C-alpha positions as CSV (number, residue, x, y, z in Angstrom):
1,M,-7.3,26.0,14.3
2,S,-9.2,27.6,11.3
3,V,-11.6,26.2,9.3
4,S,-10.0,24.7,6.8
5,G,-7.5,22.8,9.4
6,W,-10.3,21.8,11.2
7,G,-11.2,20.7,7.4
8,R,-8.5,18.5,7.2
9,S,-8.5,16.6,10.1
10,I,-11.7,15.5,9.9
11,G,-11.2,14.4,6.3
12,R,-8.4,12.1,7.8
13,V,-9.6,10.7,9.9
14,F,-13.0,10.0,7.2
15,G,-10.7,8.8,4.4
16,R,-10.4,12.3,2.8
17,D,-7.0,11.8,1.5
18,T,-5.7,14.5,-0.4
19,E,-2.2,14.3,-0.3
20,R,-1.7,10.8,-1.0
21,R,-3.7,11.1,-4.1
22,V,-1.3,13.6,-4.6
23,I,2.3,11.8,-3.9
24,V,0.5,8.5,-6.2
25,A,-0.8,10.9,-9.0
26,A,2.9,12.7,-9.6
27,L,4.8,9.3,-9.1
28,F,2.9,7.2,-11.5
29,A,1.4,10.0,-13.9
30,R,2.7,10.5,-17.4
31,P,2.4,13.8,-19.6
32,P,0.7,15.2,-20.9
33,G,-2.1,12.8,-19.0
34,A,-1.2,14.9,-15.9
35,A,-2.8,17.7,-16.5
36,W,-5.3,17.6,-14.1
37,L,-3.2,17.5,-11.3
38,P,-3.5,21.5,-10.0
39,A,-7.1,19.9,-8.5
40,L,-5.9,17.8,-6.6
41,R,-4.1,20.9,-4.9
42,R,-7.9,22.2,-2.9
43,G,-7.1,20.9,1.2
44,L,-3.8,20.1,0.4
45,D,-1.5,20.1,3.3
46,H,2.0,20.8,2.3
47,D,4.0,19.2,5.8
48,R,1.7,16.3,5.9
49,L,2.7,15.3,1.5
50,L,6.2,16.2,2.6
51,R,6.0,13.8,5.7
52,L,4.1,11.2,4.2
53,A,6.8,11.3,1.2
54,R,9.9,10.6,3.7
55,D,7.8,8.1,5.1
56,Y,7.2,6.1,2.6
57,G,10.8,7.1,1.2
58,V,9.3,8.9,-1.8
59,A,10.8,12.4,-1.4
60,A,13.1,12.7,-3.9
61,V,11.0,10.8,-6.3
62,L,8.0,12.9,-6.1
63,C,11.0,16.1,-5.9
64,Q,12.2,14.8,-9.4
65,R,8.2,13.7,-11.4
66,L,7.2,16.4,-9.9
67,A,10.1,19.1,-12.2
68,A,8.9,16.8,-15.0
69,L,5.4,17.8,-15.0
70,Q,6.2,20.9,-14.4
71,W,3.7,20.4,-10.9
72,Q,6.6,22.4,-8.6
73,H,4.8,26.3,-8.9
74,E,1.3,24.3,-7.7
75,L,3.4,23.4,-4.2
76,G,4.1,27.1,-3.1
77,V,8.1,28.4,-2.8
78,E,8.8,27.1,0.6
79,T,7.3,23.3,0.1
80,W,9.0,23.1,-2.8
81,A,12.7,24.4,-1.2
82,R,12.2,21.9,1.5
83,L,11.1,18.8,-0.6
84,Q,14.6,19.8,-3.6
85,A,16.5,19.2,-0.2
86,E,14.9,16.5,0.3
87,D,16.3,15.9,-3.1
88,E,19.7,17.0,-2.9
89,Q,20.6,14.9,1.0
90,N,19.3,11.6,-0.9
91,R,21.7,12.0,-3.8
92,L,24.6,12.8,-1.2
93,Q,24.0,9.4,0.1
94,N,23.3,7.5,-2.6
95,L,26.7,8.3,-3.2
96,V,28.3,7.9,-0.6
97,L,26.4,4.6,-0.4
98,L,27.6,3.0,-3.9
99,A,31.3,4.4,-2.9
100,D,30.8,2.0,-0.3
101,L,29.1,-0.8,-2.6
102,G,32.1,-0.4,-4.8
103,E,34.6,-0.8,-2.3
104,T,33.5,-3.8,0.0
105,T,32.5,-5.4,-3.7
106,A,36.4,-5.2,-5.0
107,L,37.6,-6.3,-1.2
108,L,35.7,-9.7,-2.1
109,R,36.4,-9.9,-5.4
110,A,40.1,-10.0,-4.7
111,A,39.4,-12.2,-2.2
112,G,37.7,-14.4,-4.6
113,I,34.3,-14.4,-3.3
114,P,31.7,-13.5,-5.3
115,A,28.9,-10.8,-4.6
116,L,25.5,-10.0,-6.0
117,A,24.0,-6.5,-5.1
118,L,20.7,-6.6,-3.9
119,K,17.5,-4.2,-3.5
120,G,17.9,-0.7,-3.2
121,S,22.0,-1.4,-3.9
122,A,20.8,-3.2,-7.2
123,L,18.5,-0.7,-8.7
124,L,21.1,2.3,-8.0
125,A,23.9,0.9,-9.8
126,T,20.9,-0.1,-13.1
127,V,17.7,2.3,-13.3
128,Y,19.0,4.5,-10.7
129,A,22.2,5.1,-12.4
130,E,21.1,8.3,-13.4
131,G,18.8,10.3,-10.8
132,L,20.0,8.4,-7.5
133,E,16.5,9.5,-6.8
134,R,16.0,5.6,-5.2
135,H,16.1,6.0,-1.4
136,T,18.2,3.5,0.0
137,D,18.9,2.7,3.3
138,D,21.5,0.2,3.1
139,I,23.3,-2.5,1.0
140,D,22.6,-6.1,0.5
141,L,25.1,-8.6,-0.7
142,L,24.2,-12.0,-1.7
143,L,26.8,-14.4,-0.7
144,P,27.5,-18.4,-1.0
145,A,26.4,-19.7,1.7
146,D,30.0,-21.6,2.4
147,A,31.6,-17.8,2.1
148,V,29.3,-16.0,4.6
149,A,32.4,-16.0,7.4
150,R,35.4,-15.4,5.4
151,A,33.5,-12.6,4.1
152,A,32.5,-11.0,7.7
153,A,36.2,-11.7,9.0
154,L,37.7,-10.2,5.9
155,L,36.0,-7.1,5.9
156,H,36.4,-6.6,9.6
157,A,39.8,-7.4,9.1
158,A,39.6,-4.3,6.2
159,G,38.1,-1.8,9.6
160,Y,34.2,-3.1,9.1
161,R,33.2,-3.0,12.5
162,E,30.5,-5.1,13.2
163,Y,26.4,-3.7,13.7
164,A,23.3,-4.4,15.8
165,P,20.4,-2.6,16.1
166,P,19.8,-0.6,18.6
167,V,17.3,-1.6,22.1
168,L,15.6,0.9,24.5
169,G,16.8,0.2,27.9
170,P,15.0,0.8,31.2
171,D,16.2,4.7,31.8
172,G,14.6,4.7,28.3
173,A,17.9,5.8,26.8
174,L,19.0,3.7,23.0
175,T,21.7,0.8,24.2
176,R,24.2,-1.6,21.9
177,N,22.5,-4.5,21.3
178,D,25.3,-6.9,22.7
179,D,22.8,-9.8,23.0
180,A,21.8,-9.8,19.7
181,L,25.5,-9.9,18.4
182,R,25.8,-13.4,21.4
183,A,22.5,-14.4,19.7
184,R,22.7,-13.7,16.4
185,D,22.5,-16.3,14.7
186,P,24.6,-17.9,11.3
187,H,22.1,-19.7,9.6
188,A,19.5,-16.8,9.4
189,R,19.1,-15.1,6.5
190,H,21.2,-12.0,6.7
191,P,23.5,-13.2,9.7
192,S,26.5,-10.3,9.0
193,L,24.8,-6.9,9.8
194,L,28.4,-4.7,9.3
195,F,29.1,-1.0,9.6
196,G,30.9,0.5,5.9
197,P,34.0,2.7,5.9
198,R,31.6,5.6,5.2
199,H,29.9,4.0,7.9
200,T,27.0,2.4,5.5
201,R,24.9,-0.7,7.4
202,I,25.8,-3.5,4.9
203,E,24.0,-6.5,4.9
204,L,25.8,-10.0,4.6
205,H,23.1,-12.5,2.4
206,R,23.6,-16.2,2.2
207,H,20.2,-16.7,1.1
208,T,16.9,-15.1,-0.7
209,D,14.2,-15.3,-2.1
210,F,13.6,-15.2,-6.2
211,G,10.2,-16.4,-6.1
212,A,11.6,-20.0,-7.1
213,G,10.8,-22.1,-4.2
214,D,11.4,-22.9,-0.6
215,E,14.0,-20.2,0.7
216,A,15.6,-22.2,2.8
217,Q,16.6,-24.3,0.0
218,G,19.4,-21.8,-1.4
219,V,19.5,-19.2,-4.3
220,P,18.8,-21.1,-7.6
221,E,22.5,-21.9,-9.5
222,A,20.6,-20.0,-12.8
223,V,20.7,-17.0,-10.8
224,W,24.2,-15.9,-10.0
225,Q,24.9,-18.0,-14.1
226,R,22.1,-14.9,-15.0
227,A,24.0,-12.4,-13.5
228,R,25.8,-9.4,-15.2
229,T,28.7,-6.3,-14.2
230,V,27.5,-3.1,-14.4
231,T,29.5,0.0,-13.7
232,T,28.6,2.6,-10.7
233,R,27.8,6.4,-11.5
234,L,31.3,5.9,-10.0
235,G,33.1,4.4,-12.5
236,Q,33.1,0.4,-10.0
237,A,32.5,-2.7,-11.3
238,V,29.8,-3.9,-8.9
239,N,27.8,-7.9,-10.0
240,V,23.7,-7.1,-9.9
241,P,21.4,-10.0,-10.5
242,A,19.7,-10.3,-14.2
243,E,16.5,-7.9,-14.5
244,D,13.8,-11.1,-14.0
245,D,15.7,-11.7,-11.3
246,L,16.1,-9.0,-9.6
247,L,12.5,-7.4,-9.9
248,A,11.4,-11.3,-8.6
249,N,13.9,-11.1,-6.0
250,L,12.1,-7.4,-4.8
251,C,8.3,-8.5,-5.0
252,C,9.2,-11.5,-3.1
253,H,10.5,-8.7,-0.2
254,V,7.4,-7.0,-0.1
255,L,5.2,-8.3,-0.3
256,R,6.2,-11.9,1.1
257,Q,8.2,-10.8,4.1
258,H,7.2,-7.5,4.3
259,R,3.7,-7.7,3.7
260,R,1.8,-6.7,6.7
261,E,4.4,-3.1,6.1
262,P,2.3,-1.4,3.9
263,R,4.2,1.5,3.6
264,Y,6.8,-0.2,1.6
265,R,4.6,-1.2,-1.3
266,L,3.8,2.9,-2.8
267,R,8.3,2.8,-3.1
268,H,8.3,-1.0,-4.8
269,L,5.5,-0.1,-7.0
270,V,7.8,2.6,-8.9
271,D,10.9,0.7,-8.2
272,V,8.1,-2.4,-10.1
273,D,7.1,0.9,-12.7
274,T,11.0,1.9,-13.2
275,L,12.1,-1.3,-14.0
276,L,9.6,-2.1,-16.6
277,G,10.0,1.9,-18.1
278,R,13.9,1.2,-18.8
279,A,13.6,-2.3,-20.0
280,D,15.0,-3.8,-23.4
281,P,11.8,-6.0,-24.9
282,A,13.9,-9.4,-24.2
283,A,14.1,-8.2,-20.6
284,L,10.3,-7.3,-20.7
285,A,9.4,-10.6,-21.9
286,A,11.8,-12.6,-19.6
287,M,9.6,-10.4,-16.3
288,A,6.8,-11.2,-18.1
289,A,7.6,-14.9,-18.5
290,L,7.2,-14.2,-14.2
291,R,3.6,-13.6,-13.4
292,G,2.5,-17.0,-13.8
293,S,5.4,-18.8,-11.8
294,C,5.3,-15.7,-9.0
295,G,2.1,-14.8,-7.5
296,P,3.8,-11.7,-5.2
297,V,5.9,-10.0,-9.2
298,E,1.7,-11.0,-10.4
299,Q,0.1,-9.0,-7.6
300,S,2.8,-6.3,-8.5
301,W,2.2,-6.6,-12.0
302,A,-1.3,-6.1,-11.6
303,L,-1.6,-3.0,-9.3
304,H,0.5,-1.3,-11.6
305,E,-1.9,-2.0,-14.5
306,A,-4.6,-1.0,-12.5
307,L,-2.8,2.3,-12.0
308,A,-1.9,2.8,-15.3
309,E,-5.4,2.8,-16.3
310,A,-6.9,4.5,-13.5
311,L,-4.2,7.6,-14.8
312,A,-4.8,7.3,-18.7
313,A,-8.9,7.3,-18.0
314,R,-9.3,10.2,-15.6
315,S,-12.1,12.7,-15.8
316,E,-11.7,15.9,-16.7
317,T,-13.5,17.1,-13.7
318,R,-12.1,17.6,-10.3
319,A,-14.7,15.9,-8.5
320,G,-13.9,12.4,-11.0
321,A,-10.0,12.6,-10.7
322,R,-10.3,12.9,-6.8
323,T,-12.8,9.8,-7.0
324,E,-10.1,7.9,-9.5
325,L,-7.4,8.2,-7.1
326,R,-9.5,7.1,-3.9
327,G,-9.9,3.8,-4.0
328,L,-6.2,3.8,-5.6
329,V,-4.9,4.3,-2.7
330,A,-6.9,2.4,-0.5
331,R,-5.6,-0.1,-2.1
332,L,-2.0,0.7,-3.1
333,M,-1.4,1.5,1.8
334,A,-3.6,1.6,4.7
335,P,-4.4,4.9,5.4
336,D,-3.0,6.4,8.8
337,P,-5.6,5.3,11.6
338,P,-6.8,8.3,14.2
339,A,-4.9,8.3,17.7
340,W,-7.6,7.0,18.8
341,L,-8.9,4.1,17.7
342,S,-4.7,2.8,18.2
343,H,-4.8,3.5,21.7
344,L,-8.1,2.0,21.8
345,R,-6.4,-1.2,20.1
346,H,-3.0,-1.2,22.0
347,G,-5.2,-1.1,24.6
348,L,-7.7,-3.7,24.4
349,A,-4.4,-6.2,23.4
350,P,-4.3,-7.3,26.9
351,A,-7.5,-8.6,27.5
352,G,-7.5,-10.0,24.3
353,Q,-4.7,-11.9,24.6
354,G,-6.7,-13.4,28.1
355,L,-9.4,-14.1,25.9
356,R,-8.6,-16.0,23.4
357,P,-8.3,-20.0,25.1
358,A,-11.8,-18.8,26.4
359,W,-12.4,-17.9,22.5
360,R,-10.4,-21.3,21.2
361,A,-12.4,-23.6,23.8
362,L,-15.6,-22.2,22.0
363,L,-14.9,-22.0,18.3
364,P,-12.0,-25.1,18.3
365,R,-10.3,-26.2,15.7
366,R,-12.1,-28.2,12.5
367,D,-9.7,-30.3,10.4
368,Y,-12.2,-31.9,8.9
369,M,-12.6,-28.2,7.2
370,A,-9.5,-29.0,5.3
371,W,-10.7,-30.6,2.4
372,R,-13.5,-28.1,1.4
373,Y,-11.5,-25.0,2.2
374,G,-7.7,-26.3,1.4
375,R,-6.2,-25.5,4.5
376,P,-5.6,-26.8,7.9
377,G,-8.6,-25.5,9.7
378,V,-10.1,-22.2,10.3
379,R,-11.5,-20.8,13.7
380,G,-13.2,-17.7,15.4
381,L,-15.5,-15.4,13.5
382,R,-15.3,-17.3,10.0
383,L,-15.8,-20.7,11.3
384,A,-19.0,-19.5,13.3
385,L,-20.1,-17.9,9.8
386,L,-19.1,-21.3,7.8
387,H,-21.2,-23.4,10.2
388,L,-23.8,-20.6,10.3
389,L,-24.1,-21.1,6.0
390,R,-24.0,-25.2,6.0
391,W,-27.1,-24.6,8.6
392,S,-29.5,-22.1,6.4
393,G,-28.5,-24.6,3.9
394,L,-26.5,-22.0,1.8
395,G,-23.2,-22.9,1.9
396,P,-21.3,-26.1,0.3
397,G,-19.9,-28.6,2.7
398,R,-21.8,-31.4,4.7
399,P,-22.9,-30.3,8.4
400,P,-20.4,-29.2,10.9
401,Q,-20.5,-32.6,13.9
């Protein structure tokens, strides 16, 4: 391995992350404020840049943003050609997805079943309709809870096939998960998973989170009343939520349901940036009103503002540009851990499970702490630290009993 190769490897282990900083800067910088982007090219690993962009689902967006910034020449001919190929493949995949979306909603509409496109499919039909740059894996459709079974039967009769996530068999091969099909809960969030006519995965939802309370209570009637009909790139009519409902659903999905999966956050912030940037004043005011009532929207909006401020107040020096982006990337996503650390963590997991009963016996739950800390109880290192603070007289609350 060359000296520069060793430098890149050591830098990734100890936190130097040029590739992520380039991706973040290119996605959120605005011309001419991105004049310092070439300052980040030193030590740039082009293969890792492409891999990270694919992993985070932003390769196509990155290609179009870099072209808008006229920075493609910094990547070299080969890397830029590979990124353009990603963009073209993503565009074709999205056209196929939109075709299945329009055909599916037309079938349901003809049967008198209302359907709302959610998440990525709704974004492709609205704010990404021109460039089709948003990477979307499947179609999410929200239906009335009492119409899901009828819709699934209708689509089965039209030739749609039921989908079950594959499982790894004992021989190491992926097999059809028939047990998952038999055990599927009819009251789950999406009890029906189907393959469309063009092999697009379709999820039929009976309820989803719009930030209005308990998701299990169902979708608020106001969401259906505020829904609008848009025309897709292929000229098909599709129903989508209002801009503020769409924003709330996106934020709750990423920051609640996928809160332990930081790889979705970067694409989510791009979606928020695109929604806010292309909204009219009335829609922008409706989305801003959600900040005080929906925690995930507030978190997403605050991080979006932090990105804008950091990139607008960037330093003119190379070192300053790197420093400004380092903290931003750390907030956006967790860095890839070294391979040896992952192996060590998985190797110690069984031992940790065995020691858990002894640890809980040594430091049991103390429900009396709920009145002070607003939670049913704490345990482990946090409990030990709180005990120590109270024993020393530095912390609030009565001493442990």
